[in-house]
C-alpha positions as CSV (number, residue, x, y, z in Angstrom):
1,X,-49.5,-39.9,-18.2
2,X,-53.2,-40.0,-18.0
3,X,-55.5,-38.6,-15.3
4,X,-56.1,-42.1,-14.1
5,X,-52.4,-42.7,-13.7
6,X,-52.0,-39.5,-11.8
7,X,-54.9,-40.3,-9.5
8,X,-53.5,-43.7,-8.5
9,X,-50.0,-42.4,-7.8
10,X,-51.0,-39.3,-5.9
11,X,-54.1,-40.5,-4.0
12,X,-53.4,-40.7,-0.3
13,X,-53.4,-44.1,1.4
14,X,-56.8,-44.2,3.0
15,X,-55.8,-46.7,5.7
16,X,-52.8,-44.5,6.7
17,X,-55.0,-41.4,6.8
18,X,-57.5,-43.2,9.1
19,X,-54.7,-44.2,11.4
20,X,-53.3,-40.7,11.4
21,X,-56.7,-39.2,12.3
22,X,-57.1,-41.7,15.2
23,X,-53.7,-40.9,16.6
24,X,-54.4,-37.2,16.1
25,X,-57.4,-37.4,18.4
26,X,-55.1,-38.7,21.2
27,X,-52.6,-36.0,20.5
28,X,-55.2,-33.3,20.6
29,X,-56.7,-34.7,23.8
30,X,-53.3,-34.6,25.5
31,X,-52.7,-31.0,24.4
32,X,-56.2,-30.0,25.6
33,X,-55.6,-31.6,29.0
34,X,-52.1,-30.0,29.4
35,X,-52.6,-26.3,28.7
36,X,-54.2,-26.3,25.3
37,X,-51.2,-26.8,23.2
38,X,-48.2,-29.2,22.8
39,X,-44.8,-29.4,21.2
40,X,-43.4,-32.6,20.0
41,X,-40.8,-34.7,18.2
42,X,-41.5,-37.6,15.8
43,X,-38.8,-40.2,16.2
44,X,-38.1,-43.5,14.5
45,X,-38.3,-46.4,16.9
46,X,-37.6,-49.2,14.3
47,X,-38.8,-50.5,11.0
48,X,-42.3,-50.9,12.2
49,X,-42.9,-48.0,14.6
50,X,-42.5,-44.3,15.2
51,X,-42.8,-42.5,18.5
52,X,-44.4,-39.1,18.9
53,X,-43.1,-37.5,22.1
54,X,-45.2,-34.6,23.4
55,X,-44.7,-31.9,25.9
56,X,-47.8,-30.0,27.0
57,X,-47.9,-26.2,27.7
58,X,-47.8,-27.1,31.4
59,X,-44.6,-29.2,31.1
60,X,-46.3,-32.6,31.3
61,X,-45.0,-35.1,28.8
62,X,-46.4,-38.2,27.1
63,X,-46.0,-40.2,24.0
64,X,-47.9,-42.0,21.3
65,X,-46.7,-44.7,18.9
66,X,-47.6,-44.6,15.2
67,X,-47.1,-47.5,12.7
68,X,-44.8,-45.4,10.4
69,X,-43.0,-42.1,10.3
70,X,-45.3,-40.6,7.6
71,X,-48.4,-41.5,9.7
72,X,-46.7,-40.0,12.8
73,X,-46.0,-36.7,11.0
74,X,-49.5,-36.6,9.5
75,X,-51.1,-37.2,13.0
76,X,-49.0,-34.4,14.5
77,X,-50.0,-32.1,11.6
78,X,-53.7,-32.9,12.0
79,X,-53.5,-32.3,15.8
80,X,-51.7,-29.0,15.4
81,X,-48.6,-30.1,17.3
82,X,-45.6,-27.8,17.0
83,X,-42.8,-30.2,15.8
84,X,-39.1,-29.8,16.7
85,X,-36.1,-31.5,15.1
86,X,-34.9,-33.0,18.4
87,X,-35.8,-33.3,22.0
88,X,-32.8,-31.4,23.1
89,X,-32.5,-27.8,24.1
90,X,-35.6,-25.7,24.4
91,X,-38.1,-28.6,24.2
92,X,-36.3,-30.6,26.8
93,X,-36.2,-27.7,29.2
94,X,-40.0,-27.5,29.0
95,X,-40.5,-30.9,30.6
96,X,-41.6,-31.0,34.2
97,X,-40.8,-34.3,35.9
98,X,-42.3,-35.5,39.2
99,X,-41.3,-38.0,41.9
100,X,-42.4,-40.9,39.8
101,X,-40.0,-40.2,37.0
102,X,-37.1,-39.5,39.4
103,X,-37.8,-42.7,41.2
104,X,-37.9,-44.7,37.9
105,X,-34.7,-43.1,36.6
106,X,-32.9,-43.8,39.9
107,X,-34.1,-47.4,39.8
108,X,-32.7,-47.9,36.3
109,X,-29.2,-46.8,37.3
110,X,-29.0,-49.2,40.3
């Protein structure tokens, strides 16, 4: 294998990197607004999307959609988000819900 072959197979996808950087800005902004840090989970939504669920240090939560799982992981890495394997347990206990969420959850069950 030549150096040219190696360069084309290992070079990062520039478009995916730009997308990850754009998403990372939103993730970083969320963390800054909610206590300076955030934990999260990157989850498959379907073939064409991945959801990054965030929980700020203050318990606020939000999400961001990425076009692929690798882009979502890269965005979280660039933003310094502490990733968890699942939303259960410790991470779920950090979430603070307000009246809006309770009202919406009750409405869904009716």
